[in-house]
C-alpha positions as CSV (number, residue, x, y, z in Angstrom):
1,X,4.0,-18.5,-10.1
2,X,4.5,-14.7,-10.0
3,X,5.8,-13.7,-6.5
4,X,7.3,-10.3,-7.4
5,X,4.7,-8.7,-5.1
6,X,5.6,-10.9,-2.2
7,X,9.2,-10.2,-2.6
8,X,8.4,-6.5,-2.8
9,X,6.4,-6.7,0.5
10,X,9.4,-8.3,2.2
11,X,11.8,-5.6,0.9
12,X,9.3,-2.8,1.7
13,X,8.9,-3.9,5.3
14,X,12.7,-4.2,5.7
15,X,12.9,-0.4,4.9
16,X,10.7,0.5,7.9
17,X,12.2,2.6,10.8
18,X,11.6,-0.3,13.1
19,X,12.0,-3.6,11.2
20,X,12.3,-7.0,12.9
21,X,13.1,-10.3,11.2
22,X,12.3,-13.6,12.8
23,X,12.6,-17.1,11.4
24,X,10.4,-17.0,8.3
25,X,8.9,-13.5,8.8
26,X,9.7,-9.8,8.4
27,X,7.8,-7.4,10.6
28,X,7.7,-3.7,9.7
29,X,6.7,-1.1,12.3
30,X,6.3,2.7,12.1
31,X,6.6,4.3,15.6
32,X,4.5,7.3,14.6
33,X,1.2,5.2,14.4
34,X,-0.5,2.2,15.9
35,X,-2.5,1.6,12.7
36,X,-2.6,-2.1,11.8
37,X,-2.6,-1.1,8.2
38,X,0.8,0.4,8.6
39,X,2.3,-2.0,11.1
40,X,2.2,-5.6,9.8
41,X,4.3,-8.6,8.8
42,X,4.8,-10.9,5.9
43,X,6.3,-14.3,5.4
44,X,9.4,-14.9,3.4
45,X,8.6,-16.6,0.1
46,X,8.6,-20.4,0.6
47,X,8.9,-20.0,4.4
48,X,8.2,-23.1,6.6
49,X,7.8,-21.7,10.1
50,X,7.6,-23.8,13.2
51,X,5.1,-23.1,16.0
52,X,8.0,-21.4,17.9
53,X,8.6,-19.2,14.9
54,X,5.0,-18.1,14.9
55,X,5.1,-17.4,18.6
56,X,8.2,-15.2,18.1
57,X,6.2,-13.3,15.4
58,X,3.3,-12.8,17.8
59,X,5.7,-11.6,20.5
60,X,7.1,-9.0,18.2
61,X,3.7,-7.3,17.9
62,X,2.6,-7.9,21.6
63,X,5.8,-6.2,22.9
64,X,4.8,-3.1,21.0
65,X,1.2,-3.2,22.0
66,X,0.0,-3.9,18.5
67,X,-2.4,-6.4,16.9
68,X,-0.5,-9.2,15.1
69,X,-1.4,-8.8,11.5
70,X,0.1,-10.0,8.1
71,X,-0.3,-9.3,4.4
72,X,0.9,-11.7,1.9
73,X,0.4,-13.7,-1.3
74,X,-0.9,-17.1,-0.1
75,X,0.7,-19.0,-3.0
76,X,4.1,-17.6,-2.2
77,X,4.2,-19.2,1.3
78,X,1.6,-21.9,1.6
79,X,3.2,-23.6,4.6
80,X,3.4,-20.3,6.5
81,X,-0.3,-19.7,5.8
82,X,-1.1,-23.1,7.3
83,X,1.1,-22.5,10.4
84,X,-0.5,-19.1,11.0
85,X,-4.0,-20.6,10.7
86,X,-3.1,-23.3,13.2
87,X,-2.0,-20.6,15.6
88,X,-5.4,-18.9,15.5
89,X,-4.9,-16.2,12.9
90,X,-8.2,-15.5,11.1
91,X,-8.9,-14.0,7.6
92,X,-9.6,-10.3,7.5
93,X,-9.8,-10.0,3.7
94,X,-8.4,-11.3,0.4
95,X,-8.0,-8.9,-2.4
96,X,-7.1,-9.2,-6.1
97,X,-4.1,-7.0,-7.1
98,X,-3.7,-5.4,-10.5
99,X,-0.5,-4.7,-12.3
100,X,0.5,-2.0,-14.8
101,X,3.6,-1.8,-17.0
102,X,5.0,0.6,-19.5
103,X,3.3,-1.4,-22.3
104,X,-0.2,-1.2,-20.7
105,X,-0.2,2.3,-19.2
106,X,-2.7,4.9,-20.5
107,X,-2.3,8.4,-19.1
108,X,-5.4,10.6,-19.5
109,X,-4.9,14.3,-20.5
110,X,-7.2,15.6,-17.8
111,X,-7.5,16.6,-15.0
112,X,-4.1,18.1,-14.2
113,X,-2.0,16.2,-11.7
114,X,0.8,17.8,-9.6
115,X,3.3,17.0,-6.9
116,X,2.9,18.6,-3.4
117,X,4.9,21.8,-3.2
118,X,5.3,22.1,0.6
119,X,4.1,21.2,4.1
120,X,0.7,22.7,3.5
121,X,0.0,20.5,0.5
122,X,1.0,17.4,2.5
123,X,-1.3,18.4,5.3
124,X,-4.1,19.1,2.9
125,X,-3.7,15.8,1.1
126,X,-3.6,13.9,4.3
127,X,-6.9,15.6,5.3
128,X,-8.4,14.9,1.9
129,X,-7.6,11.2,2.1
130,X,-9.0,10.9,5.7
131,X,-12.3,12.4,4.4
132,X,-12.2,10.2,1.3
133,X,-11.8,7.0,3.4
134,X,-14.8,8.0,5.6
135,X,-12.8,8.3,8.8
136,X,-10.9,5.1,8.7
137,X,-8.0,7.2,10.0
138,X,-7.7,10.7,11.3
139,X,-5.6,13.3,9.5
140,X,-2.5,14.3,11.5
141,X,0.9,16.0,11.1
142,X,2.4,12.4,11.4
143,X,0.3,11.3,8.4
144,X,1.4,14.3,6.4
145,X,5.0,13.5,7.3
146,X,4.6,9.9,6.1
147,X,3.4,11.2,2.8
148,X,6.4,13.5,2.6
149,X,8.8,10.7,3.4
150,X,7.3,8.6,0.6
151,X,8.3,11.3,-1.9
152,X,11.8,11.8,-0.3
153,X,12.6,8.1,-0.1
154,X,12.2,7.5,-3.9
155,X,8.4,7.0,-4.2
156,X,5.9,9.6,-5.4
157,X,2.9,11.5,-4.0
158,X,0.5,13.3,-6.4
159,X,-2.7,15.4,-6.0
160,X,-5.4,17.1,-8.0
161,X,-6.6,20.6,-7.0
162,X,-10.2,21.8,-7.0
163,X,-11.2,25.0,-8.7
164,X,-10.7,26.9,-5.4
165,X,-7.1,25.6,-5.0
166,X,-8.0,23.1,-2.3
167,X,-6.9,19.5,-2.7
168,X,-9.7,17.4,-4.3
169,X,-7.9,14.0,-4.4
170,X,-4.6,12.2,-4.5
171,X,-2.6,9.1,-3.8
172,X,0.9,7.8,-3.2
173,X,3.3,5.2,-4.6
174,X,6.1,3.5,-2.7
175,X,9.7,3.5,-3.9
176,X,10.5,0.5,-6.1
177,X,11.8,-2.8,-4.6
178,X,12.3,-6.1,-6.4
179,X,11.4,-4.3,-9.7
180,X,7.9,-3.2,-8.6
181,X,6.2,-0.5,-6.5
182,X,2.9,-0.4,-4.6
183,X,0.4,2.4,-5.4
184,X,-2.0,3.0,-2.5
185,X,-4.4,5.4,-0.8
186,X,-6.2,6.6,-3.9
187,X,-8.9,8.9,-2.6
188,X,-11.1,11.7,-3.7
189,X,-13.3,14.0,-1.6
190,X,-17.0,13.0,-2.1
191,X,-17.9,16.4,-3.6
192,X,-15.3,15.9,-6.4
193,X,-16.0,12.3,-7.4
194,X,-17.0,11.4,-10.9
195,X,-14.5,13.9,-12.5
196,X,-11.7,11.4,-13.4
197,X,-9.5,12.3,-10.5
198,X,-8.7,8.8,-9.3
199,X,-7.8,7.6,-12.7
200,X,-5.6,10.6,-13.5
201,X,-3.7,10.4,-10.2
202,X,-3.2,6.6,-10.6
203,X,-1.9,6.9,-14.1
204,X,0.4,9.8,-13.3
205,X,1.9,8.0,-10.3
206,X,2.4,4.8,-12.5
207,X,4.1,7.0,-15.2
208,X,6.5,8.5,-12.7
209,X,7.5,5.2,-11.2
210,X,7.8,3.4,-14.5
211,X,9.5,6.1,-16.5
212,X,11.4,8.1,-13.8
213,X,12.0,5.9,-10.8
214,X,13.0,2.7,-12.5
215,X,10.1,0.4,-11.7
216,X,9.3,-2.4,-14.2
217,X,5.8,-2.6,-12.9
218,X,3.4,-0.9,-10.5
219,X,0.7,-2.8,-8.6
220,X,-2.3,-1.9,-6.5
221,X,-5.4,-3.4,-4.8
222,X,-9.0,-2.2,-5.5
223,X,-11.9,-1.8,-3.1
224,X,-14.8,-2.5,-5.4
225,X,-15.9,-3.1,-9.0
226,X,-16.2,0.6,-9.6
227,X,-12.6,1.3,-8.7
228,X,-11.4,-1.7,-10.6
229,X,-12.9,-0.3,-13.8
230,X,-11.1,3.0,-13.1
231,X,-7.8,1.3,-12.7
232,X,-8.3,-1.0,-15.7
233,X,-9.0,2.0,-17.9
234,X,-5.5,3.4,-17.2
235,X,-3.7,0.1,-17.8
236,X,-3.9,-2.1,-14.6
237,X,-4.8,-5.7,-15.1
238,X,-5.4,-8.6,-12.6
239,X,-2.4,-10.6,-11.7
240,X,-2.9,-12.4,-8.3
241,X,-4.3,-12.2,-4.8
242,X,-3.1,-11.0,-1.4
243,X,-4.5,-12.2,1.9
244,X,-4.9,-10.2,5.2
245,X,-5.0,-12.1,8.4
246,X,-4.9,-11.1,12.1
247,X,-4.8,-12.6,15.6
248,X,-7.3,-10.9,17.9
249,X,-7.1,-13.3,20.9
């Protein structure tokens, strides 16, 4: 069983500005946002939580006014998955994740990919991603700051410019932990899709993490068969699944 991604998730959440560890779980919070996609928890690999442990997990979210939510590899903590289901957590989604290594990576020659050069670039990229994801989140100075922190903390942020100098698309990748890194938020403005931007940004971020930041692998999740084909063309291949669950009651 490959649980590198689950171990990564534990380590990644422990790096949060507000991290809380209860029996069997790590909760990671970012005080600058209430987004459930940023504020979530994960079980420790092999955890066997009791009902009291699950209640403590729930309390950690409720005390912050947040929806209890977890992301994890179900095979890495099957007893935790059962305990959470018994407590009323319900599935939100289950995604296949893809993994890239130095041996599988293919970096296209075009379009040109670059790192942000200052605050204006981070703000522009945050606005680009908000548009690309159809308003799932609003662009904000806090969102731009999270992108900047990703770069400063050992991860990477990359973008592609349109002909007029504006930001057409981009993405980010976390700093490595447990030998791997998570690539996320690959987005392109609708007017610039079909130009190879997503593949180029994904490949360049993987190259930076694998060859410059010390990661042995980079992983990501995809949102549809079209995006899966983009990622597979640059060297990402299916490895396992991650489950998202939440407690709305």
